[in-house]
N, C-alpha and C positions, 0 to 999 in steps of 0.2 A: 721208747722214749718214756722217761719217768714222769710222774705227775707234776713234779716241780718244773721240768723242762716244758711240759705242755702248758702249764700256767704261765710261764715266762713268755712263750711264743704267743699265747692268746693275749697277754697283756701288751706285748709289743705291737701286735696287729690292731688292738683296740686304740692304743695311743696314736698310731699312725692314721687310723681312720678319723680320729678326732682332729688331728692336725689338718687333714684334708678338708674336713667339714669347715673348720675355722678359716682356712685359706679361701675356700670357695665363697663363704659368707663375706669375707673382707673384699674379695674381688667384685662380687655382685653389688655390694653396697657402694663401692668406689665407682662402678659404672653408672650408678644412679645418683652419684654425687651426694651420698648420704653420710651420716655420722654414726659412729659406734659408741657405746657406753661401756666403760670399764670401771670396775670397783678397785679402789686403792686399799691396801692393807689397813690404813687408818680409818676406813669407812667412807671416805670421800668418793663420790661418783664423778668420773671424768668423761666428758663428751669430746670426741676427737674425730676429725674428718677421716673417713675410711681410706681416702687416697694418701693421707699422711701415714697411716698405719701400714699401708701396702708398701710405700716407699721405704719406711724404716725396716720392715721385714726383708725387703729385697736387699737393702744395704748391709744387713747383718747376716744374710745367707740363710734365713729361716724358711723361705718358701720351698714348696715342692718343686723338684726339677722338671723343666719343660719336657725333657726327654722321656719322662714317665707318663706324660699326658696321653690318654687314650679315650677318644670320644667324650671329652669334657670331664673326665674323672681320672684320678690317679690310682694306679694299682701297683702293688708290690709283690 
């Protein structure tokens, strides 16, 4: 495996791990009926209910598949 391929694989795994962490944060915050803060490119801070974010992600197909769920975490 070349260095470029290794870098790409590492990058893919890192991005996937970040997706998992974000999904778990949203789910946990939604369970607690909390809000999340997002920064808009124009600099405005947006506060939105985590349950709304979770619904939007599920409707757009962004969530990690339940079939990959193993003891509370996703693994690829």
